[in-house]
C-alpha positions as CSV (number, residue, x, y, z in Angstrom):
1,X,29.7,21.4,4.5
2,X,32.7,21.1,6.9
3,X,35.7,21.1,4.6
4,X,37.7,19.1,7.2
5,X,35.6,16.0,6.7
6,X,37.4,13.8,4.3
7,X,37.0,10.1,3.2
8,X,38.9,7.7,5.5
9,X,41.5,5.4,4.1
10,X,42.9,2.3,5.8
11,X,42.3,-1.4,6.6
12,X,39.2,-0.5,8.7
13,X,37.5,0.5,5.4
14,X,36.2,-2.6,3.7
15,X,33.2,-4.1,1.8
16,X,31.6,-7.4,2.8
17,X,32.3,-9.2,-0.5
18,X,36.0,-8.4,-0.1
19,X,36.1,-9.7,3.5
20,X,34.2,-12.9,2.6
21,X,37.1,-13.8,0.3
22,X,39.8,-13.1,2.9
23,X,40.9,-15.4,5.7
24,X,43.3,-13.1,7.6
25,X,40.6,-12.1,10.1
26,X,40.0,-15.8,11.1
27,X,42.2,-17.1,13.9
28,X,42.5,-20.5,15.5
29,X,43.7,-20.9,19.1
30,X,46.6,-23.3,19.4
31,X,46.1,-26.5,21.3
32,X,48.7,-25.6,23.9
33,X,46.8,-22.4,24.8
34,X,43.5,-24.3,24.8
35,X,45.0,-27.0,27.1
36,X,46.2,-24.4,29.6
37,X,42.8,-22.7,29.5
38,X,41.0,-26.0,30.1
39,X,43.2,-26.6,33.1
40,X,42.2,-23.3,34.7
41,X,38.5,-23.8,34.0
42,X,38.5,-27.4,35.3
43,X,40.3,-26.3,38.5
44,X,37.7,-23.6,39.1
45,X,34.9,-26.0,38.5
46,X,36.4,-28.6,40.8
47,X,36.4,-25.9,43.5
48,X,32.7,-25.3,42.9
49,X,33.4,-21.7,41.7
50,X,30.8,-19.8,39.7
51,X,31.5,-17.0,37.1
52,X,30.6,-14.4,39.8
53,X,33.1,-15.6,42.4
54,X,35.8,-16.9,40.0
55,X,39.0,-14.7,40.3
56,X,39.8,-14.7,36.6
57,X,42.0,-11.7,36.9
58,X,44.5,-13.8,38.9
59,X,45.0,-16.1,36.0
60,X,48.1,-15.9,33.8
61,X,48.3,-18.1,30.7
62,X,51.3,-16.9,28.6
63,X,50.5,-19.1,25.6
64,X,46.9,-17.7,25.5
65,X,48.1,-14.1,25.8
66,X,50.6,-14.7,22.9
67,X,47.9,-16.3,20.7
68,X,45.6,-13.3,21.2
69,X,48.2,-10.7,20.2
70,X,47.3,-10.9,16.4
71,X,43.6,-10.8,17.4
72,X,44.0,-7.5,19.3
73,X,46.2,-6.1,16.5
74,X,43.5,-6.9,13.9
75,X,40.9,-5.1,16.1
76,X,43.1,-2.1,16.7
77,X,44.9,-1.7,13.4
78,X,43.2,-3.9,10.9
79,X,39.7,-4.6,9.7
80,X,38.3,-4.2,13.2
81,X,36.8,-7.7,13.3
82,X,38.3,-11.1,14.3
83,X,36.8,-14.6,14.3
84,X,38.5,-16.9,16.9
85,X,38.0,-20.6,16.6
86,X,39.1,-23.7,18.5
87,X,36.9,-23.8,21.6
88,X,35.0,-27.1,22.0
89,X,31.8,-25.9,23.7
90,X,30.3,-29.3,24.1
91,X,32.9,-30.2,26.7
92,X,31.8,-27.5,29.1
93,X,28.8,-26.3,31.0
94,X,27.5,-22.8,30.3
95,X,29.1,-21.5,33.6
96,X,32.4,-23.1,32.6
97,X,32.2,-21.4,29.2
98,X,31.5,-18.1,30.9
99,X,34.7,-18.6,33.1
100,X,36.7,-19.5,29.9
101,X,35.5,-16.3,28.2
102,X,36.3,-14.2,31.3
103,X,39.9,-15.6,31.2
104,X,40.2,-14.8,27.4
105,X,38.8,-11.3,28.0
106,X,41.3,-10.8,30.9
107,X,44.2,-11.6,28.5
108,X,42.9,-9.0,26.0
109,X,41.9,-6.1,28.2
110,X,39.5,-5.1,31.0
111,X,36.3,-7.0,31.3
112,X,33.3,-4.7,31.7
113,X,29.9,-4.9,33.4
114,X,26.6,-6.2,32.0
115,X,23.1,-6.4,33.3
116,X,24.2,-4.3,36.3
117,X,26.9,-6.9,37.3
118,X,30.5,-5.9,37.3
119,X,33.0,-7.9,35.2
120,X,30.3,-10.3,33.9
121,X,29.2,-12.2,30.9
122,X,25.8,-11.7,29.2
123,X,23.6,-14.3,27.7
124,X,22.2,-13.4,24.3
125,X,19.1,-15.4,23.7
126,X,15.3,-15.3,23.4
127,X,13.9,-15.9,26.8
128,X,10.2,-15.4,25.8
129,X,7.8,-15.7,27.6
130,X,9.9,-15.6,30.8
131,X,11.5,-12.1,30.6
132,X,12.2,-9.6,27.9
133,X,13.5,-6.7,30.0
134,X,16.8,-6.6,28.1
135,X,17.1,-5.9,24.4
136,X,19.3,-8.9,23.7
137,X,16.8,-11.3,25.5
138,X,14.4,-11.0,22.5
139,X,14.3,-12.9,19.3
140,X,14.0,-11.6,15.8
141,X,16.3,-9.3,13.8
142,X,18.6,-6.6,15.1
143,X,19.3,-3.4,13.2
144,X,22.9,-2.3,12.7
145,X,24.4,-0.6,15.8
146,X,27.5,-0.6,18.0
147,X,27.9,-1.5,21.7
148,X,29.1,1.3,24.1
149,X,32.5,-0.4,24.8
150,X,35.8,-0.8,23.0
151,X,35.4,-4.4,22.0
152,X,32.4,-6.8,22.0
153,X,32.9,-10.6,21.9
154,X,30.3,-13.2,21.1
155,X,30.9,-16.9,21.8
156,X,28.4,-19.2,20.0
157,X,27.2,-22.1,22.1
158,X,24.1,-23.0,20.1
159,X,22.7,-21.9,16.7
160,X,19.1,-21.1,15.9
161,X,16.9,-23.6,14.2
162,X,17.0,-21.5,11.1
163,X,18.5,-18.1,10.3
164,X,20.0,-15.6,12.8
165,X,23.0,-14.8,10.7
166,X,25.4,-12.3,12.3
167,X,25.8,-9.1,10.2
168,X,28.7,-6.7,10.5
169,X,29.7,-3.7,8.5
170,X,32.6,-1.3,8.5
171,X,31.0,1.8,9.9
172,X,33.9,3.8,8.4
173,X,33.0,2.5,4.9
174,X,29.4,3.7,5.8
175,X,30.9,7.0,6.7
176,X,32.7,7.3,3.3
177,X,29.5,6.3,1.4
178,X,27.4,8.9,3.0
179,X,30.1,11.5,2.5
180,X,30.2,10.6,-1.2
181,X,26.4,10.5,-1.7
182,X,25.1,13.1,0.7
183,X,27.9,15.3,2.0
184,X,25.2,17.8,3.2
185,X,24.1,15.4,5.9
186,X,27.6,14.8,7.3
187,X,27.6,17.9,9.4
188,X,24.5,16.6,11.2
189,X,26.1,13.2,11.9
190,X,29.3,14.8,13.1
191,X,27.4,17.2,15.4
192,X,25.1,14.3,16.5
193,X,21.9,14.2,18.5
194,X,20.9,14.7,22.1
195,X,20.1,11.4,23.7
196,X,17.7,10.0,26.3
197,X,19.4,9.1,29.7
198,X,18.6,5.9,31.5
199,X,16.0,6.5,34.2
200,X,17.8,4.7,37.0
201,X,21.0,6.7,36.2
202,X,19.5,10.1,36.2
203,X,19.6,10.8,40.0
204,X,16.9,13.3,39.6
205,X,18.6,15.0,36.6
206,X,17.3,15.8,33.2
207,X,16.1,13.1,30.8
208,X,18.1,14.5,28.0
209,X,21.9,15.0,27.7
210,X,22.7,18.7,27.7
211,X,25.1,18.1,24.8
212,X,24.9,16.5,21.3
213,X,26.5,13.1,21.0
214,X,28.2,12.7,17.6
215,X,27.5,9.7,15.4
216,X,30.9,10.2,13.8
217,X,33.8,11.9,15.5
218,X,37.6,12.3,15.2
219,X,39.3,10.9,18.3
220,X,43.0,11.6,18.3
221,X,43.1,11.4,14.5
222,X,41.0,8.3,14.3
223,X,37.5,8.6,12.8
224,X,35.1,6.5,15.0
225,X,31.4,5.7,15.0
226,X,29.1,5.9,18.0
227,X,25.7,4.9,16.8
228,X,23.2,3.9,19.5
229,X,19.8,4.1,17.8
230,X,17.6,3.6,20.8
231,X,18.6,6.6,23.0
232,X,18.3,8.8,20.0
233,X,14.9,7.6,18.9
234,X,13.5,7.7,22.4
235,X,13.9,11.5,22.5
236,X,11.3,11.9,19.7
237,X,9.1,9.0,20.9
238,X,8.8,10.6,24.3
239,X,8.4,14.0,22.7
240,X,11.5,15.4,24.3
241,X,12.8,16.8,21.0
242,X,11.6,17.1,17.4
243,X,13.8,16.2,14.6
244,X,14.2,18.6,11.7
245,X,13.6,17.0,8.2
246,X,17.4,16.8,7.6
247,X,18.1,15.3,11.0
248,X,15.5,12.6,10.3
249,X,16.9,12.0,6.8
250,X,20.4,11.7,8.1
251,X,19.4,8.8,10.5
252,X,17.4,7.1,7.8
253,X,20.3,7.2,5.3
254,X,22.7,5.9,8.0
255,X,20.4,2.9,8.7
256,X,19.9,2.2,5.0
257,X,23.6,2.5,4.2
258,X,24.7,0.3,7.1
259,X,22.3,-2.4,6.0
260,X,23.4,-2.4,2.3
261,X,24.1,-5.9,1.0
262,X,27.2,-4.7,-0.9
263,X,28.7,-3.3,2.3
264,X,27.8,-5.8,5.0
265,X,29.4,-9.1,5.8
266,X,27.1,-12.0,6.8
267,X,28.7,-14.6,9.2
268,X,27.3,-18.0,10.0
269,X,28.3,-18.8,13.6
270,X,29.4,-22.3,14.4
271,X,29.5,-23.5,18.0
272,X,32.8,-22.6,19.5
273,X,33.3,-19.5,17.3
274,X,34.1,-16.2,19.1
275,X,33.4,-13.1,17.1
276,X,35.3,-9.9,18.3
277,X,34.5,-6.5,16.9
278,X,36.0,-3.1,17.5
279,X,32.9,-1.0,18.2
280,X,34.7,2.2,17.1
281,X,35.0,0.9,13.5
282,X,32.3,-1.8,13.2
283,X,28.5,-1.9,13.5
284,X,26.8,-5.2,13.9
285,X,23.3,-6.6,13.6
286,X,21.4,-9.9,13.2
287,X,19.1,-11.4,10.6
288,X,15.7,-12.7,11.6
289,X,15.6,-16.3,12.7
290,X,13.4,-19.2,13.8
291,X,14.2,-20.8,17.1
292,X,13.4,-24.0,18.9
293,X,10.5,-24.1,21.3
294,X,12.5,-25.7,24.0
295,X,14.5,-23.2,26.0
296,X,17.5,-25.6,26.4
297,X,17.8,-25.9,22.6
298,X,17.4,-22.2,21.7
299,X,20.1,-20.0,20.1
300,X,22.6,-19.0,22.8
301,X,25.6,-16.7,22.6
302,X,27.7,-15.5,25.5
303,X,28.7,-11.8,25.3
304,X,31.9,-10.2,26.6
305,X,32.5,-6.5,26.8
306,X,36.1,-5.2,26.9
307,X,37.9,-1.9,27.5
308,X,41.3,-1.8,25.9
309,X,43.5,0.4,28.2
310,X,46.0,1.1,25.4
311,X,43.4,2.7,23.1
312,X,42.7,6.4,22.9
313,X,40.2,7.4,25.6
314,X,36.9,8.9,24.4
315,X,35.9,12.5,25.3
316,X,33.0,13.0,27.7
317,X,30.6,14.0,25.0
318,X,30.6,10.6,23.3
319,X,28.0,8.1,24.6
320,X,30.7,5.4,24.6
321,X,31.9,6.9,27.9
322,X,28.5,8.0,29.3
323,X,27.1,5.4,31.6
324,X,23.9,7.4,32.0
325,X,22.7,6.8,28.4
326,X,19.9,4.4,27.5
327,X,22.3,2.1,25.7
328,X,21.3,-0.5,23.1
329,X,23.1,-3.8,23.7
330,X,23.7,-6.5,21.0
């Protein structure tokens, strides 16, 4: 056992029951900021702009930036989760909501790419039977994981017919529980696993990373979690590596601990809610759900990925900064 591994203390360590009784992580955008945002979106729509050609980085809304300061602070120095309310989604088209979310993201950090498109917004919904090429275009439950970016935001437009509760957990609380229960497995999780690279990113190179990607790591004195299940599991499914019994047990315990009811927080999204999570300290998942048959009525969330320039940069051996990995989106 590495004697340097210690339990983490701080506001990023919490249990779901405690968070459910708190309101400090819930924020409401003021009407002034919402009015300014509305003006920007309406102007872009009147000029027939789409999210792909809308120059959101040229926008400057001081009231919005000021209102988002406590949100960013909570993500960086608090619990790692923030729920932002106030948006009236029924007033806008999906494209207009994407433009609004791009503006919000711009006032928090740097908007990242999704689905191969730079600085874009993803649509999280079940598109069966049209296309299921992306993980987040499928229905059903999602296991606990993180996204390979500093902050992920989800704007709820429509809820499912039944179920689909968002689940989040302090990955640092998970870290402490595993350290307490099975300290012998922590060295494996800190060392990590080799991971499967994305086929279209390999450029003729090897399928496997030539290094181990830690699940838990110390980055500048901050213990962070980088848990992407799919690129780890693909290595054994494709018979590229073979787990030792302890390596397999460590992953199983990680999944079990992250899903524990006493640790996780279940969130019922309402239309207009925006959930932000710090992927360094939070894992998220989703309960199973029943959706509507009609595509236009199905559960729909818009996903924003953000890099926060002020945050400590990740070293190259962490998958957060490796675009070649087979990542597992939310």
